[in-house]
N, C-alpha and C positions, 0 to 999 in steps of 0.2 A: 180875322178876316176870312179864313177858310170856312169857318162855321157860318159866317154871314153869307158867303157865296153859296154854300150848300143849302142854306135856308131859302135863298132866292131861287135856286134850282128846284127845290121841293115845292115852293109856292107856285112856280111856273107849271110844274107837273100837275099840281092840284087845279090850277086855273084851266088847264087843258081838259081836265076831267070834271069841271064844276057842274056840268049838266048830266054827268053819268055817276054811277055808283063806284065807290072805291072799296076794295076788299082787302082785309088784313088777315094774315094767318102765319103760323110758325110751321116751317117745313120739317121734313124728317131729320135734317141736320141741326135743328134748333135755331134756324135763321128766320127772322121776321121778314115776310114778303108782302108786297103791295101790288095790286093789279086792278084793272078795270073789269076783270072776269074772275069769278070765284074758281078756286082750284077744283079739278075733278076729284071726286071721292075723298074730299077732305073738308073739315069744318072751317069756315071763314067768317069773320065778323064784317058785316057791312057797315062802313063808316059813313056818317052823315056829313056831307060836304054841302055847304050852302051854295046855291046857284046864283044866277043873275049877276049883279055887280059887286059881289063880295070882294073879288080880287081887283076890280078896278078901283075900289076904295083903298086898296093897299098902296096905291101911288102916294097917298099922303101918310102912309104908315099905319092906317087903321085896319088891321087884320084882326078878326075876332079871335078870342083866346083858343077856342077849340081848333080852328084852322091852323093857328100858329103852332099849337101842340102837335098836331098831325104832321105839319111841315117839319118840325124839329125831329119827330120820330122817323120820318122818311129820310131826312138828312143823315141821321145816325145810322140808319140801315144802309144807305148808299155807301157809307164809309167803312162798313164791315167787309173785310176781305174774306171771300169764300175760298176754301182750299182748292188748289189746282194740282192735279197729279203730275203731268209731264209737260215738258217744254215743247211747244209747237211754234216755231218762229213765224211761220206764215200767218197762223191764226192770231198770235200775240200782236203782230204788227197791224193786222187788219182791225182787231178789236181796239187796240190803242188809238189808232188814227180815227176810227169811228167815234170812240168815246170822247176824245179831245175835240174833234170837230163839233160834236153835239154840245159839249160844254161851252165852246166859244160861241156857237150860234145862239144858245139859250142865254148866255151872258149879253149878247148884243140885243136880243129881244127884250130881256129884262131891263137893260139900260134904256132902250127906246121907250119902253112902257113905264119907266119911272120907278121900277121895283128895286133897283140898286143904284148906288151913286157912281158917278163918273170915276171918282178916285178909286173906288173898290174895283171897278172894271179895269182901270189902268194898271192896277197892281197885279191882278190875276191873269189877264189876257196875255201879257208877254211871257209869263211862265208856261202857260199852256201852249202858246205858239212855239216857244223854244223846244219844248218836249216833243211837239208834233213834228218839228223839223229834224229832231235827233233820232226818232224811232225809225229803225230800219232792220231789214233781215240780216244784213251783214253785221251790224252791231250785235244783234241777238245771237247769231251763230258764234261770234268771237267773245261773247260776254262771260263774265265770271262774277262771283260774289253777289253784291247787292243788285247789280245790273241784271245778272242772270235771274235772280230772284224776282225782279220786277217783270221780266219777260215771261217767266213761269206763271206768275200771278195773272198776267194778261192773257195767258193761254186759255184761261177760263172765260167763257162768254158772260159770266155773271158778275165780273168785277168791273168797277168803274176805274178808269185810268187814274183819277185823282187819288182814289183810295190806295191803289197799288204804288203810286208815286210816293205817297206819305209813308206807307208801311215799309217800303224798301229804299227810302231816301234817294229816289231817282229825280234828278233835276235836268 
């Protein structure tokens, strides 16, 4: 289910950039990155994303193989946790709430657009909403173990809340 949700998020991201170029490159830490802008002073591959109604066709499950492969690569990249040096509770809470809010909103748009099933949304949304309600600076400051690891993970602006939740067993 998680992989399907990430695929839907990645497809939504591709849909948003369907009329623009998407660039892929590996950064200095060996992490694959995607952006609508090529990185300065670094070689990037411009990916071919079909425009027009490629993604409206996905309502019926008909996504071309190249777009589906790109979406899978993006979903895998989103779930890779980038190292975060130090715990910053204010930043971790802000990043967590923003990330969770974005995932919930994207899920609602994907549901409305027919890109995900109601049952998948109904399984995922309560988990994200529960985590959104739990995240707080007071919990962060008093945390230890896996919970502290989650907040440290979210201190980095590069990590997706879902990736840190999975990596550090945060529910």
